[in-house]
N, C-alpha and C positions, 0 to 999 in steps of 0.2 A: 347552530340556531334551530330552535324547535320548529316542527313542520308548520304549525299554525302561524308562528311569527314569520316564517319564510314566505307563506302565502300572502300575508299582509304586506310584507316588504315588496313582494312581486307586484301587487296591485299598486302600491305607492310609487313604483317606478314609472307608471303611466299617468300619474296624477299631474294635472296642470294647475297653474295659478287660478284659473277660473273655477276649477273643481274645488280648490281650497276655499275660495270665496263662498261657493254654494254650500259646502260642508259647514263652514263657520255659521252662516245664516241659519241653516237647519238646526245646528246644535243650540244656537241662542233661542230659536223658536221653542224648542223643547225645554230648555232650562228655565227660561222666563215663565213659560206656561206651567211649570212644575214648582215655581217659587224660588228658584235659585237666582241670587242677585250678583254673586261674584264667583269667579273660578280661576284656577291656575291651569296653564296648558303649555306643553312643550311641542312645538312644531315649527315650520319655517315662517315665522311671523315677519311681517313688514309693516311699514307705516300705513299703507292703505287698509290692511286688515285691522290695525289698531283703531284707525278712524272709524271703521265699521262698528267696532265694539262701542266706541264713544257715542256714535249716533244712536245706537240701540239703547243706550243708557246703562249698560252693564258695567261691571268692574272686572278687570283681568290682571293677573300676574302672568305676563307673556314671556316665555323663554324660547328664543330662537334656537332650534336644535342643532347640535353639532356632534360629530362622531370622532374622526381623527382630524388633526390639523390640516391634512392635505386633501381629505376626501370631500366630495360634494354630496351631501346627504340626500337631497331631493332635486335631482337635475332638471326635472320637468317644471319645477316651481321656482327655483332660485339657482343662479350660477355660483353662489358663494361657497367656498370651502370652509373648513372649521376655523382656520385662523382669521379669515375675512369675516366670518360670522361673529367672532369675538369683538372685532372692531365695530361692526354694524350694530351689535347689541348696545354698545356704549353710545353710539350716535343716536339710536332710538331713545335711550334713557335720557340723553340730553334734550332731545326734541320734546319729550313728554314730561320733563322734570316739573314737579309740582302739580301734575294733573291728578285730580281726585279719583279718576276712574282707571287710569292706565299706569301700571308699574311694570318694569322690565326685570328679567333675571337672566343670567347666563344659563345656557341649557346643554351642558355636557350630558350625553345620553346615559351612560352607565360606566362603572369602573372597568367592565370587560371590553368596552369599545374605545375608551379614551386612555391614552398613555399616561403614566405617572408624570411625565414632563408637562403634558397639556394640563393635567389636573392641578399641578403646582402653580402653573401660570395663572389659571383661572382663579384659584384661591387668593393669590397675591393681588390680582386685579380687583377681586371682590372687596378685599380689605381696603384697597386704595380708593375705589370709586364708590363704595357703599351699595353696589348692586348685588342683590341676592343671587343665590345659585339654586337651580331646580334640577334634580337628578334622580334617576331610578337607582335604588340601592337594595340589594339582597332580595330581589323579587322571586327568584327560583333557586332550587337546589343546584341546578346546572351552573348558575352564576357563581354560587358559593364554591363549588368544586373547582371551577376554572380559575377563579381568583386565588384560591388557596394553593392550587398547584403552581400557578404562575408566580405568585409573589410571597407565598409562605404565610399568608394572613387571610382571615375572612374579610369580606368586602368592607365593612365599616372600620375594622381595625387597620386595614390597608389604607383607607382614606385618612384615618386619624394619624397614622404614621407619616403621611404626606403633609400634615398640617392643614388638611382640607377643611376640617370643622372649626378652624379658627375664623372662618368666614361665616356668613349667615346663610345656612343651607336648609332647603326644604327637600326632604328625601321621600320619594314616592315608593309605596308598597311596603318595604321593610319586613317582608314576610318571615325571613330566616335570620333575623338578628338574634345573636346569643344574648344571654343575660348581661355579660360583660359589655357587649356593644350597646345594649339599652342604657347602661350606666354611662357610657361615653356620650350618647345622645343627650341624656339628662344633664351631664356635667358641662357640655359645650353649648347647650341651648339649641341644638339641632332639632328641627321640626320633622315629624313623620306624617305622611299622608296615608291613612288607612283606607284600603279599597277592597272591602270584603267580597262584593259580588264578582268583580273582575278576577280577583285571586282564586275564587272557587271555580269560576267558569274555565279558567285556563289551567286548572289543576295545580296551581302553584303552592297551595297550602293555606294555613291560617296563621295570621300574624299574632304576636303575643300582646294583644291590646291590654288585658288586665295588668300585665307586668309593666307595660309602658305607662299606664295610668298611675300605678303605684310608685313608679320611679320619678314621676313628675315630668315626663317627656312632653314637649309641646306637640299638640296633635291637631290634625284636621281630617276631614272625611271626604273621600272622593269616589266618584263613579268610575273613574278611568274613562277611556274613550268608548264610543259606541261600537268600535271594532272588537273590544274585549268585554263588553258588558251588554250591548244592545239597547239598554235603557239609560237615560240620563236623569231618571227620577231619583232624587236624593233621598226621598222618603223610604225607598227600598233599601238603601244602604244604611239608613238610620235603624230600621227594624233589624236587619241582619247583623249589624255591628253589635246590637244589644243582645240578641238571642243566641248568636253563633257561639260565643265564648262561654255562655251558660251551659250549652250542650257539651262543649269540649271538656269543661271542668266538672260537669255533673253538679253544678251549683247555680241555683236560680238567682243568687246575689252576686255572681261573678262580675257582672257589668251592670251598672244602674242606667236606666233610661234617661234620667236627668243628666248624667255625665255625657252620654252620647249626643243628646240635644245640645249641650253646651259645646261639644266638639264641632258639631255641625253649624254652629252659629258663632258665639263669642270667641272661643278658642281657635276655631278654624279661620275666622277673619284675621285674627292676629298672626296666625302661622303663615298666611299667604301675603301678609304685608298691608292689611287694611285694619289696623287696630281701632280706628275711629268708627268702625261699623260692627255689626254682629250683636248688638244689644240695644234695647230701648231705654236709653239713658240720656240725661242732659249732656250736651256737648258731642253726642254722636250723630252721624248722618242718619236721616230717616229712611233706612232700608227696611221696609215693612211688607209682609204678606198677610193677606186675609184669607182664611179658609172657611168653607161651608161647614157649619156644625149641624145642619139640618138633614144630614144623610143617615142612612141606616147604620153606617159604620160608626157614627157619633151618637147613636141613640140606643140605650141610655148612656150617659157619660158619668163615670165615677171620678175620673181624674183626667185633666187636660194633658198632663205630661204623658200618661199612659196612652191616651188617644193618639197624640202626635207620634209617639215612638212605635206603637204596635198596630194602629188601625188606619191612620190617615194615609192618603195617597196624593200624588201630584195632581190627580184629577179633581181633588177637592179645592184646589187653589182658585180663588175668584178674583183677587186683586193683588197687584204687585206694584210697590212704590220703591224707587231707588233714588236715594238722595232727595226724597220728597217728590220726585217726578213720577207721575202715573204712567206706567209702561204696559200694563195689562189689566183689562177690565172685562170680567164675565165672558171669558173665552176670546176676546178681541185683543190683538196686539196693536198697541198705539204707537210704537216706534219701529216696527218691523213690518215689511210688506209680505205677509204670509203666503198669499197665492203665488207671487213671483218667486219667492224662495223655494217653495215646494216644487214648482215647475223646473227651476234651474237644477235643483238637487236630483230630481227624477231623471232629467236628461243626462246629467253627469254620471249617475249610477248606471244608466243604460249603456253609455259609451264605454265605461270601464269594464262592464260585464262582457261586452263584445270584444 
């Protein structure tokens, strides 16, 4: 385990259920204020947390995290081991079946923490129940080396050999996919979550976004958590996802701004399980944000697409509607108690630091 990840896991060992509630509220404050309407997340989710998201008006693909079948991943938050978490995920999926805001996914952490037997079982369950799978795949070189040494295959090829991609999978990071593995993703319809800011901050590398676009891989864009990014402003990731690969390839046309905006909206919504959102079209839910075009960043404006990809910031967001519900207006949260959330989060952070 890398030193940074070990430190994070050390802090997580002292996290309580109340801390998770505070952290979720804080994350939603930032996301809504920056114009994010839907997100995917792997953590120790429960019914109370999902109800919190529903009341806030946001949409979530929630994946209760598991590591091994026998281990308890977050003992201060939940007593459930991996096997129990599988069953609990299905119970939550049944409870929220048909909900327009809440979707569940199985949350096996990664191929280097979950055994082949557990991964086969999850894939079989997913095909039987229709519940998606959300998992970290090929995030670091260390993971690739470990999986290759242990199983004789790179991570995605290892998962493919297990029949894992016969299920509906959302794979996070995918920094070190080979070209052959990208073709596997395209062939199986496996979705990849591109997290450029987090991947650079952690020194993981640069994912092959141009190659994934060319192959037709289903894509979404993520910030990853505040622990590995610091910011949940999706506009930062939109800009970096567009310009980073141009620099790597020495080609200003390597990735188009319009494609990244599509990944952040329409394609991303589909990849995390909300295909009826992400576009302003008849028959879609009215998930809409309004941004201020009277700023210096927007003046003068030659192209709205270029402005959104290269100049806009979460600070420009003035209004957010989710499913037609007004949840944010000119800096005021209409569904979240911002002062209370900030106080709770500050108290939780102080206790964890101590």
